[in-house]
N, C-alpha and C positions, 0 to 999 in steps of 0.2 A: 504494499500500500504506499503510495507516495504521499508526501506531506506538503502543505502549502505554507507560505510565510504568514506569520501573525504579527500584528503591531499592537502592543499593549500600551495605551496612551493615557497618561495622567496629566491633567492640566487644571489651572485655577483661573477663574474669571478675572481676578485681580493679579496681574503678572508679578507684582512685588511680593506676593505671598509664596514662599517656597517651602513651607513646613510640610512634612508628610501628613496625610489625612488623619492618621492614628496618633499623631504626636499631641495634638491639642485641639479643642473646638475652634472653628474658624469664626470670623465675624459674620453676623447674620446677613450682611449684604453680599457675601461671596457665595458662589455656587461651584461645586466640584463636579467634574465629569470624568468618566472612565470609558475609553473606547477600545473594543477588541475586534480584530478581524484576522484572517479572512476566510476561514473554512465555512462559515455561514454568513449571512448578511451582517455587515458590521453594525454594531449597536453602541450608542452612547447612553449611559445611564446618568440621570440627573439626580443629584442628591441635595437634601436640605443641608445648608452649611452648618447649622447649629447642632442638629441631632445626627447628621450623617445617615439619615434614612432615605431610601430611594423614593423619589416622588414620581418619576416617569422615565420612559425610555424613548430614544430616538433612533431610527434606522438611518445610517449614514452611507451605506454603500452596498454593493452586491457581493456575493461570495467569491472565493478564490477558485482556482482551477485544479487544485490537488497536484501541483507540480513538485518534482523533487527539488529540495533546497540544499544548497551547499554553503559552507561558511563564506566562501568567496562571493557567492551571489548575495548573501545577506549583507556583507560588507559593502558591495557595490550599491545596494539599495540604500543603506545607511549614508554612504557618501553623497548620493544624489539628493536625498531628502535634506541632509545637513546643508548643502549648498543652495538648493532651490528654495526651501522653506525658511532657511536661516534659523535652524533649531540647534542650539548648542547642547542641550541636555537630551542626548539621544545615544543610546548604547545598544549594541547587538547582544543577543542571548542565544548563542549557537546551540546550547543544549536543548532549548525549547523551540528552536526555529522561529525566533521571535525578535522583535525590537521593543525596547522600552524607552519612552520619551516623556518629557514634560514641556509644555509650551502654552501660549495663548490659544483660545479656541480657533481662530482663523488659521493659525499655523498647523494645528492638529488636523483640521479639516483638509488642508492641502496635503499633509503627509498621508492621510487616509486615501485620498484620491490617487496620489503617486504610487502607493503600495499596490493599489488595484490595477494600475496601468502596467506595473513591472512584474506583478505576480501572475505571469502567463507562461505557458509552456512553449508556444510558438509566436512568431510575429503575427499580430491580429490582422484581419482582412482590411480594416480601416487603418491607413498608414499614418494618420494624425489624430491625436486626441487633445482636447483643449479644456482648460478649467479657468473660470473667471473668479478671482478673489474679490471680496467686498472692497469697494473703493476706499482709499485712505488707509488700508491695512499696511501697505509698504510705501516708503518714500518714493517720489517721482513717478507715481502712477504705474509702477511696475507690477501690475495686478493681473497679468495673464500668464498662466503656466501652460506649457505645451510639450507634448512628447511626439517626436518624429521618428517613426519606424522606418529605417532605410531599407529599400527593396533591393538595391544592387550593391550595397557596400557591406561586406560581411567580415572583413579582416579588422583586427584592432588597429593596425596601422592606417587603414583607410578611414576608419571611423575617427581616429584622432586627427587625420588630415582635414576632414570635413569640419570637425569641431574648431580647429585652429583658424581656418579660413573664415568661418562664421563669426568667431569672436573678434578677429582682426578687422573684418569689414563692417560689422554692425556695432561693435563696441559693447555688446551684451556681456555683462559680468557673471550673471547667474546662469551658467551653462555647464552641463556635465554629460559625459558619455554613459551609456548603459550597455556594455558589450554583450551581455547575455541575449539581448533581443535586437542588437544592431541599432540602437536607438540613441537619439540626442534629446536630452531633457533640458528645458530652459524656462526662464521666467523673465518677462520684460514688459514694455508697453505694447499697446495694440500695434503701433507702427513698427516697433522693433521686432515683434513676432512676425508680422507680415513680411518684413524685409528678410528675416531669417528663413522663412518658408520659401520665398522665391529663390534664395541663394542655395538652400539645401536641395531643392528640386534640380537646380543646375549642376550641383556637385555630385549627386548620387547617381553616378554613371557606372560604378563598378570598376573604373579604370584606376 
């Protein structure tokens, strides 16, 4: 039986609060969330901050595909999420085929989406997937995340070449390779993503 990657995500509505949930009661105005994926539809449980009792559940994504997970693939996923979502508190757990992270809600939502794009056995039929982050979440309106699955570039050297040219031409800083699926993962403005899309289409020739 193959196993798919799970992300166990803990975050606080107030980013300045970094105490563990069991350490002490939180202020009444704070809300704690825990998100788990991806073997079943991802869920985020919403808890009362004072009593830590669950008040409701939110479905945040679809299930995974039961792929075989390796430590290298988990690390590549962690690297991409760290760079694209700008999450510092993110660690792999190879024994559980999981990642554990803590961040603001909008970052966790982006991480959840990225895990679902990368937790696939083969390159999807749709070669591009896009996610729109709430306006104002990141400076400079860099609120569009996109995954480009390259159809004709399969080598690590070729993928790195595409990445370097896109970064040099567009100036996009949040840009990472995902070798397992021959993909480029990035976050930028609408205009930046559109420019990158046009350039990647030109570069993805397999040469």
